C-alpha positions in Angstrom: 0.0 0.3 -0.2 0.9 3.4 -1.1 2.1 5.9 2.1 0.9 8.5 0.2 -3.1 8.1 -0.5 -3.6 11.6 -1.7 -1.3 11.5 -4.2 -2.6 10.8 -8.4 -2.9 6.9 -9.1 -0.6 5.8 -12.1 -2.1 5.7 -15.3 -3.5 2.0 -15.7 -3.5 -0.2 -19.1 -6.9 -0.1 -21.2 -8.3 -2.5 -19.8 -9.7 -5.9 -22.2 -13.2 -4.6 -23.9 -16.3 -6.3 -22.3 -19.3 -7.2 -23.8 -21.6 -4.6 -23.3 -18.8 -2.3 -24.6 -18.2 -4.0 -27.6 -21.7 -4.0 -28.5 -22.1 0.0 -28.1 -18.7 -0.2 -30.9 -20.2 -2.8 -32.6 -23.2 -0.5 -33.0 -21.5 2.9 -33.4 -20.1 1.1 -36.6 -23.6 0.3 -37.8 -24.9 3.8 -37.5 -22.0 5.1 -39.3 -22.3 2.6 -42.0 -26.0 3.1 -42.3 -25.5 6.9 -42.4 -23.4 6.4 -45.5 -26.1 4.6 -47.0 -29.1 6.1 -46.7 -27.1 9.3 -48.0 -26.6 7.2 -51.5 -30.1 5.0 -51.3 -31.9 8.0 -50.9 -30.4 9.9 -53.8 -31.6 7.1 -56.0 -34.9 6.7 -54.5 -36.0 10.6 -55.8 -34.6 9.5 -58.8 -36.9 6.8 -59.0 -39.7 7.6 -57.6 -39.3 11.2 -60.3 -39.5 8.3 -62.9 -42.3 7.3 -61.5 -44.7 10.0 -61.6 -43.3 10.6 -65.2 -44.6 7.1 -66.2 -47.8 7.7 -64.0 -48.5 11.0 -65.9 -47.9 9.3 -69.0 -50.8 7.3 -68.5 -53.1 9.6 -67.5 -52.7 9.2 -63.8 -51.2 13.0 -63.4 -52.6 14.4 -60.2 -51.9 10.6 -57.9 -48.8 11.0 -59.8 -47.7 14.2 -58.3 -49.2 13.7 -55.1 -47.3 9.9 -55.0 -43.7 12.1 -55.8 -44.4 15.1 -53.3 -45.1 12.6 -50.8 -42.2 10.7 -51.8 -39.9 13.3 -51.5 -41.0 14.5 -48.2 -40.5 11.3 -46.4 -36.7 10.9 -48.3 -36.3 14.0 -47.3 -37.2 13.9 -43.6 -34.9 10.5 -43.8 -32.0 12.7 -45.0 -32.9 15.2 -42.2 -32.6 12.4 -39.2 -29.4 11.6 -40.2 -28.4 15.3 -38.9 -29.2 14.6 -35.9 -25.8 13.7 -33.4 -25.4 10.7 -31.1 -26.2 11.8 -27.2 -24.7 10.2 -24.3 -27.3 11.7 -21.6 -29.2 8.9 -21.2 -31.8 10.2 -23.7 -33.0 7.4 -25.2 -34.6 8.3 -28.9 -30.8 10.2 -29.6 -28.9 7.3 -28.4 -27.2 5.3 -31.2 -30.1 2.3 -31.0 -32.6 4.9 -30.7 -31.2 7.0 -34.0 -30.6 3.1 -36.0 -34.7 2.9 -34.5 -35.5 6.5 -36.1 -34.0 5.1 -39.4 -35.9 1.8 -39.3 -39.1 4.3 -39.2 -37.9 6.0 -41.9 -37.5 3.4 -44.0 -40.6 1.4 -43.2 -42.5 5.0 -43.9 -40.7 5.4 -47.9 -41.4 1.6 -48.6 -45.4 2.1 -47.4 -45.2 5.3 -49.9 -44.1 2.8 -52.8 -46.4 0.2 -51.5 -48.7 3.0 -53.3 -47.6 2.5 -56.5 -50.3 -0.4 -56.7 -53.0 2.9 -56.7 -50.8 4.6 -58.9 -51.0 0.8 -61.4 -54.8 0.3 -61.1 -53.5 -2.7 -58.3 -51.1 -4.0 -61.0 -53.7 -4.0 -64.1 -52.8 -1.2 -66.0 -50.5 -1.9 -69.5 -47.7 0.2 -66.8 -47.3 -2.9 -64.8 -44.5 -4.4 -65.7 -42.0 -1.0 -65.5 -43.7 -0.7 -61.8 -42.6 -4.4 -61.0 -39.3 -4.0 -62.2 -39.2 -0.5 -60.4 -40.2 -2.2 -57.0 -37.7 -4.9 -57.5 -34.8 -3.0 -58.3 -35.3 -0.7 -55.2 -36.0 -3.2 -52.9 -32.8 -5.0 -53.9 -31.1 -1.9 -54.0 -32.0 -1.1 -50.2 -30.7 -4.6 -49.5 -27.4 -3.7 -51.3 -27.0 -0.7 -49.3 -28.3 -1.4 -45.8 -25.9 -4.1 -44.7 -24.7 -2.9 -41.8 -28.3 -2.9 -40.5 -31.0 -5.5 -42.0 -34.0 -4.1 -40.3 -33.7 -0.9 -42.2 -33.7 -2.7 -46.2 -36.4 -4.9 -44.6 -38.5 -2.5 -43.3 -38.4 -1.0 -46.8 -38.6 -3.7 -49.3 -41.5 -5.8 -47.0 -44.7 -3.1 -47.3 -44.3 -2.9 -51.5 -43.4 -6.3 -52.0 -46.1 -7.5 -49.7 -48.5 -5.2 -51.2 -47.3 -6.5 -54.5 -47.8 -9.9 -54.3 -51.4 -9.8 -52.5 -53.0 -7.4 -55.3 -51.6 -10.0 -58.2 -52.8 -13.2 -56.4 -56.4 -10.5 -55.6 -56.4 -10.8 -59.5 -56.2 -14.6 -60.4 -54.8 -16.6 -63.1 -52.2 -19.6 -62.9 -50.0 -16.5 -64.4 -50.4 -14.1 -62.1 -50.5 -16.5 -59.1 -47.3 -17.5 -59.8 -46.0 -14.0 -60.1 -46.9 -13.4 -56.5 -44.8 -16.3 -55.6 -42.1 -15.2 -57.2 -42.7 -11.5 -55.3 -42.8 -13.6 -51.8 -40.2 -15.9 -52.9 -38.1 -12.8 -53.6 -38.8 -10.6 -50.5 -38.3 -13.9 -48.7 -34.5 -13.8 -50.2 -34.0 -10.2 -49.9 -34.9 -10.8 -46.5 -31.9 -13.5 -46.0 -29.4 -11.4 -47.7 -30.0 -8.6 -45.1 -29.3 -10.5 -41.9 -26.9 -12.7 -43.6 -25.2 -9.2 -44.6 -25.9 -7.5 -41.1 -24.2 -10.6 -39.5 -20.9 -10.5 -41.2 -20.9 -6.7 -40.6 -21.3 -7.4 -37.1 -18.4 -9.8 -36.8 -16.0 -7.8 -38.8 -16.7 -4.8 -37.1 -16.7 -7.0 -33.8 -13.2 -8.2 -35.0 -12.0 -4.7 -35.7 -12.7 -3.0 -32.2 -10.8 -5.7 -30.6 -8.1 -5.6 -32.7 -8.3 -2.0 -31.7 -8.5 -2.6 -28.2 -5.9 -5.3 -28.2 -3.7 -2.6 -30.1 -4.4 -0.3 -27.5 -2.9 -2.2 -24.5 -0.3 -4.0 -26.6 0.6 0.4 -27.4 0.0 1.4 -23.8 2.7 -1.4 -22.7 5.2 -0.5 -25.5 5.4 3.3 -24.2 5.0 2.5 -20.6 6.7 1.2 -17.4 5.2 -1.2 -15.9 6.1 -0.5 -12.8 5.7 3.5 -12.2 3.0 3.8 -14.8 5.4 6.5 -16.2 6.1 6.3 -19.8 9.6 4.3 -20.4 12.6 5.2 -22.3 11.0 4.8 -26.3 7.8 6.0 -25.2 9.5 9.2 -23.8 11.4 9.3 -26.4 8.8 9.5 -28.7 6.5 11.7 -26.5 9.4 14.3 -26.4 9.8 14.0 -30.5 6.2 14.6 -31.2 6.5 17.7 -28.0 9.5 18.9 -29.7 7.9 19.3 -33.0 5.0 22.0 -31.9 4.9 25.2 -31.5 5.9 26.2 -28.1 5.4 29.6 -26.5 8.8 29.4 -25.0 12.1 26.6 -25.0 11.3 23.1 -23.5 13.4 22.3 -20.4 14.4 18.7 -20.2 15.2 17.5 -16.4 17.2 14.0 -16.2 16.9 12.7 -12.3 18.8 9.9 -10.7 18.0 8.6 -7.3 20.8 8.9 -4.9 20.9 6.0 -2.4 18.7 3.7 -4.2 20.6 0.6 -4.3 21.5 0.8 -0.3 17.5 0.5 -0.1 17.4 -2.0 -2.9 20.6 -4.1 -1.2 19.4 -3.8 2.3 15.5 -4.3 2.3 14.6 -6.4 -1.0 13.7 -5.6 -4.5 10.4 -5.8 -3.5 10.8 -2.5 -1.1 13.5 -1.0 -4.1 10.1 -1.4 -6.6 8.0 0.1 -4.1 10.2 3.3 -3.4 10.3 3.3 -7.1 6.5 3.5 -7.6 6.3 6.2 -4.7 9.1 8.6 -6.2 6.6 8.1 -9.7 3.7 9.6 -7.9 5.8 12.6 -6.3 7.1 13.6 -9.6 3.4 13.3 -10.9 2.2 15.4 -7.6 5.0 17.7 -8.7 4.6 17.8 -12.2 0.9 18.7 -12.0 -0.4 22.1 -13.4 2.5 21.8 -15.6 2.2 20.8 -19.3 5.1 17.7 -18.6 6.0 14.7 -20.0 7.4 12.6 -17.2 9.3 9.0 -17.2 11.2 6.4 -16.1 14.5 6.2 -18.1 15.7 2.7 -16.6 16.4 1.6 -13.1 16.8 4.3 -11.1 16.5 7.3 -13.0 13.6 9.6 -14.7 13.5 11.9 -17.2 11.1 14.8 -17.3 10.1 17.4 -20.3 7.8 20.6 -19.6 7.6 23.9 -20.6 8.4 26.9 -18.3 5.3 28.9 -18.1 7.1 31.7 -16.2 9.7 32.3 -13.6 8.8 29.5 -11.3 9.3 26.9 -13.9 12.3 27.9 -14.1 14.9 24.8 -14.4 16.7 25.5 -11.0 13.7 26.1 -9.4 11.6 22.8 -10.7 14.5 21.0 -9.9 15.5 22.1 -6.2 11.9 21.5 -5.7 12.1 17.9 -6.7 15.2 17.0 -4.8 13.2 18.8 -1.5 10.2 16.7 -2.5 11.9 13.1 -3.5 14.1 12.4 0.1 10.3 11.2 1.7 9.5 9.0 -0.9 10.8 6.3 1.3 9.5 5.2 4.9 12.4 2.9 5.9 14.1 4.0 9.3 17.6 4.8 8.9 17.4 5.2 4.8 16.8 8.5 3.0 17.0 8.9 -0.8 18.3 11.9 -2.4 18.1 12.8 -6.2 20.6 14.4 -8.4 19.6 16.4 -11.7 20.8 16.9 -14.7 19.1 20.0 -17.2 19.1 21.2 -20.3 17.4 24.4 -22.1 15.5 22.1 -25.3 16.9 24.8 -27.6 17.5 24.2 -31.6 18.7 20.9 -30.2 17.2 17.3 -31.5 16.3 14.5 -29.2 19.4 12.7 -29.3 21.4 15.9 -28.8 19.1 16.9 -25.7 18.8 14.0 -23.8 22.8 13.3 -24.3 23.4 16.3 -22.5 21.1 16.2 -20.2 23.2 12.8 -19.5 26.3 14.9 -19.2 25.3 17.2 -16.8 23.0 14.8 -14.7 26.7 13.6 -14.5 28.0 16.1 -13.5 25.7 17.1 -11.0 26.5 13.4 -9.6 30.6 14.3 -9.4 29.1 17.3 -7.2 27.7 14.9 -4.2 24.3 13.8 -3.6 21.4 16.3 -3.9 23.2 18.6 -6.7 21.6 19.8 -9.6 23.1 21.4 -12.8 22.6 22.8 -15.6 24.0 22.2 -18.9 26.5 24.8 -20.1 29.3 25.8 -22.1 32.0 24.3 -19.9 29.9 20.8 -20.3 29.4 21.6 -24.5 33.2 21.8 -24.6 33.3 18.5 -22.8 31.0 16.2 -24.5 32.8 17.3 -27.9 36.2 16.3 -26.5 34.7 12.9 -25.5 33.2 12.7 -29.0 36.1 13.1 -30.9 38.5 11.0 -28.6 35.5 8.6 -29.3 35.8 9.3 -33.0 39.6 8.8 -33.4 40.9 6.6 -31.1 40.4 3.7 -33.2 42.8 5.3 -36.2 45.3 6.2 -34.0 45.8 2.9 -32.1 45.3 1.3 -36.2 48.3 4.1 -37.3 50.0 3.5 -33.6 50.0 7.5 -33.5 49.8 6.8 -29.3 52.7 6.6 -27.2 53.6 4.9 -24.3 56.3 6.8 -21.8 58.3 5.5 -18.7 58.6 6.7 -15.1 61.4 5.5 -13.6 61.1 3.9 -9.7 64.3 4.4 -7.7 66.1 2.4 -5.3 66.5 5.3 -3.2 68.4 3.3 -0.7 71.1 1.9 -3.3 70.8 4.6 -4.8 69.4 3.0 -8.4 66.9 2.3 -11.0 64.8 -0.2 -9.3 61.9 -0.5 -12.6 59.8 1.3 -14.9 56.3 2.3 -15.4 54.7 2.6 -18.2 52.8 5.5 -18.9 50.3 5.7 -21.8 49.9 9.3 -23.7 48.0 10.6 -26.8 48.4 13.7 -28.2 45.0 14.5 -29.9 45.2 16.8 -32.8 42.5 19.0 -31.7 43.0 18.8 -27.9 46.5 18.1 -27.4 47.6 15.8 -25.0 45.2 13.2 -23.2 46.4 11.1 -20.4 45.8 7.5 -19.7 42.6 7.9 -17.8 40.6 9.7 -20.3 42.0 7.3 -23.0 41.2 4.5 -21.1 37.7 5.1 -20.4 37.0 5.9 -24.0 38.7 3.0 -25.2 36.0 1.1 -22.5 33.3 2.8 -24.0 34.0 2.4 -27.4 34.8 -1.2 -27.2 38.5 -0.5 -28.1 39.5 -2.1 -24.5 41.2 -4.9 -25.9 42.7 -3.2 -28.6 44.3 -0.6 -26.6 46.1 -3.5 -24.3 47.2 -5.1 -26.7 49.0 -1.6 -28.1 50.7 -1.0 -24.8 51.5 -4.9 -24.2 53.7 -4.5 -27.6 54.9 -0.8 -26.9 56.1 -2.3 -23.3 57.7 -5.7 -24.9 59.6 -3.7 -27.3 60.9 -1.5 -24.9 62.2 -4.6 -22.4 63.7 -5.8 -26.0 65.6 -2.2 -26.6 66.6 -2.2 -23.0 68.4 -5.7 -23.4 69.9 -4.4 -26.8 71.7 -1.9 -25.3 72.8 -3.9 -22.5 71.3 -2.9 -19.6 70.2 -4.8 -16.6 66.8 -6.3 -17.3 64.4 -3.5 -15.6 60.9 -4.5 -14.8 58.2 -2.4 -16.7 54.8 -1.7 -15.1 51.6 -1.8 -16.9 48.2 -0.4 -15.5 44.9 -2.6 -16.0 41.4 -1.0 -15.3 39.0 -2.9 -13.2 36.6 -3.2 -16.5 40.0 -4.7 -18.2 40.7 -7.2 -15.5 36.9 -8.6 -15.2 36.0 -8.2 -19.1 39.1 -9.2 -20.9 41.7 -11.9 -21.4 44.4 -10.4 -19.3 46.2 -13.2 -18.9 46.1 -14.5 -22.6 47.1 -11.3 -23.8 50.2 -10.4 -21.6 51.6 -14.1 -21.2 50.8 -14.1 -25.4 53.1 -11.1 -25.7 55.9 -12.1 -23.6 55.9 -14.7 -25.7 56.0 -13.1 -29.0 59.0 -11.0 -27.9 60.9 -14.1 -25.9 60.9 -12.5 -22.6 60.6 -13.7 -19.2 57.7 -12.7 -16.9 60.1 -11.0 -14.9 59.9 -8.3 -16.9 56.6 -7.3 -16.8 54.2 -5.8 -13.3 50.9 -5.6 -13.7 49.3 -3.2 -11.4 45.8 -2.9 -10.3 44.0 -0.5 -8.7 42.2 -1.4 -5.4 38.1 -1.1 -7.0 39.2 -4.6 -8.5 37.5 -7.1 -7.1 40.5 -9.7 -6.4 37.7 -12.7 -4.8 36.2 -13.6 -7.8 37.1 -17.0 -9.3 37.9 -15.3 -13.0 40.0 -12.8 -11.5 41.9 -15.4 -9.5 42.9 -17.7 -12.4 43.9 -14.9 -14.1 46.4 -13.5 -11.5 47.4 -17.6 -10.6 48.4 -17.8 -14.4 50.4 -14.4 -14.6 51.8 -15.6 -11.6 53.1 -18.9 -12.2 55.1 -17.1 -15.4 56.5 -15.1 -12.9 54.7 -11.7 -13.3 54.7 -10.0 -10.6 51.0 -8.5 -9.5 51.2 -4.4 -8.0 48.5 -3.0 -5.8 48.2 0.8 -7.0 46.3 3.5 -5.4 46.9 1.4 -2.2 45.2 2.7 1.0 42.6 4.3 -0.8 40.4 1.2 -1.5 37.7 -0.7 0.3 39.4 -4.0 0.4 43.5 -3.2 1.1 44.0 -5.4 3.9 42.4 -8.3 2.1 44.3 -7.5 -1.3 47.7 -8.1 0.3 47.2 -10.9 2.0 46.2 -12.6 -1.6 49.2 -14.8 -2.4 49.7 -13.2 -5.7 50.7 -9.8 -4.3 54.1 -8.8 -4.7 54.0 -4.9 -4.3 51.7 -2.3 -3.4 52.1 1.3 -4.3 51.4 3.7 -1.5 48.5 6.4 -2.8 50.3 9.5 -3.3 47.7 11.1 -1.1 49.3 9.9 2.0 52.7 11.1 0.3 51.9 14.8 0.2 52.7 17.3 2.5 53.9 14.2 4.4 57.1 16.2 6.6 54.2 18.8 8.0 51.5 15.5 8.5 51.7 13.0 11.9 48.9 11.1 10.8 49.8 10.3 7.3 53.7 9.9 8.3 52.0 7.1 10.8 50.0 5.6 7.9 53.2 5.4 5.9 54.8 3.8 8.2 52.5 1.6 9.0 52.1 0.3 5.4 56.1 -0.1 5.3 55.5 -2.3 8.3 52.9 -4.2 6.3 55.0 -5.0 4.0 57.6 -5.9 6.0 56.2 -8.1 7.1 54.1 -10.0 4.6 57.4 -9.8 2.3 56.2 -7.3 0.0 57.7 -4.4 -1.2 56.5 -0.5 -0.8 56.6 2.0 -3.2 55.7 5.8 -2.4 54.0 7.2 -5.6 53.7 10.8 -6.5 57.0 12.6 -4.6 56.9 15.7 -5.4 59.5 17.2 -3.3 63.0 16.7 -1.4 61.0 17.5 1.9 59.0 14.5 1.2 61.5 12.5 -0.2 63.5 12.7 2.6 60.8 12.5 5.4 60.6 8.8 3.0 64.0 7.8 4.0 64.1 8.5 7.6 60.6 6.2 7.7 63.0 3.4 5.9 61.2 3.9 2.1 63.3 2.8 -0.2 61.7 2.8 -4.0 60.0 6.2 -4.4 58.3 7.6 -7.7 57.2 11.3 -8.4 57.8 13.8 -10.4 60.6 15.4 -7.9 62.7 12.3 -8.9 61.6 11.9 -13.0 58.7 12.9 -14.7 57.5 10.3 -17.4 59.0 10.8 -20.8 60.0 8.8 -23.7 61.9 6.5 -23.2 65.2 7.4 -24.4 64.8 11.1 -22.9 64.3 8.5 -19.8 68.0 6.9 -20.0 69.3 9.8 -21.2 67.9 11.5 -17.8 69.2 8.3 -15.5 72.1 8.7 -17.0 73.4 11.8 -16.2 71.7 11.3 -12.5 74.5 8.6 -12.6 72.0 6.4 -11.8 72.7 3.7 -15.1 75.5 1.2 -15.0 78.9 1.9 -17.4 77.8 -0.2 -19.7 74.4 2.1 -20.5 76.4 4.9 -21.7 78.6 3.0 -24.5 75.5 1.1 -25.5 72.6 3.5 -25.6 69.4 2.0 -25.9 
């Protein structure tokens, strides 16, 4: 049960059509078809009436013929007038569809009675013009059945009076021929009645099928465009409705909001999916209540994301005002204790952009809002537009750049400060984009992951690192290990072990020449991750944990039997000389490393003071801009040679 009974209910899907509703729909179709048929048949009726009157005039029945013609035209005119009466739903029986159908039957019967008076014009079908009159009567009766397929009572009411009158007159005249003709007229009437009923049955069946299919199509269309849980528009439905709305003239530029619930995952995990579903329904109700009075579209974009499109009508409808109102309202959409929802909102003004662009811009604004913290609002601006352009260009150009070898791997030394020598190197990806300059590895890796280029990118990096290791060997330098970084997504989605080991084998390198640095966010306790680490460790590859100390499972990571090195996160090194807390933490990590026989590297050393303090704490392995910046391999070796950190043979055999 909802905790907000005062809020409007979600729009329900169209219900299956019931028998009474279906009957009314069939009757409405019959009325519509009958109106069309009467308009056509009355015109023919009037024309034949005129011809019949002319024949009566020629046969010496001028005044009776004119009187009959006037009566026929009057009745048919009244029938046309009755067609103009609108259907009313106010309970008036004779103005309902059934009532109007009965009126038309009465009119048809009256018109048929007028045609029955042809017996008077033909002296009981004894005049020389009898054949003409009978042919006209049979023809107009057959025509009424042909035109009146939707409602059998109407043609039957028209045909019965003239044909029964004709049969009676013929039988009364006597004689075998006339009585046989009377029997044929009755048989003809019976055939017309049967045909009329069969036509109506077929019409009703077709109408029933059509209306059932229409109702079913309405249900399917609703389900295809609406979210079954919340009743809001789903992604496809919202996109279609948004496209239609943007195509219409608007008094001002519509505003698109993209909303994401903060803390919903915690509610779902703590209380289960049923509670999560109830919260989503109540959030949808809150949205409807907050947007009441605005001509707004609201949809569930997926998961715990919602979208809203509305046209501002005044200052109170500004995007920020509406967003702040929603941010205040939505958190109360859960009754669970110790939980509270938040709401992050990205907004964009729908001015001169298509649906796809606007949704992408709103998503970018939402991402910016979430980066700023929970419960924030961000409007899409020029800075975000430039960020989107940069990312779009990167996504477009990364694949060709990998294929053409335009990316580079630079190297940063890791020094053994105590021994005064190079310990190892770390390979760092660099990309000089023709339009955006140098792009860091984090952006390149994210772009590769979002465009399906993660594996080609890793192959490129491994090939570059292995070639660098081969260059060191060719220069007669020690077999320094080179580290490569592996992101959480790469570790979980790629066959990292196969890629690394195949690259080493292809270049004839020992596994000890490579180190794999993984971030703490990588879950190493899964069977898949353990199998990859085991394969790498068995080949001699050292596993290093990067950014150690800031993740959620640091101690669990260092207990892993495959881990041989940890790198203290740079946030603990910054200002180390003046931060007692950081010194305590660094010292604790160093002691942990010694106890577990794991190498400890301090990265991010930016000053002499930090380096000296690390020396006093007993940290020998260091890395940072104070020591050496990342650069191409030749420049790194030249710098190390200048600093006297290379063996003498390296000077004689430069890489």
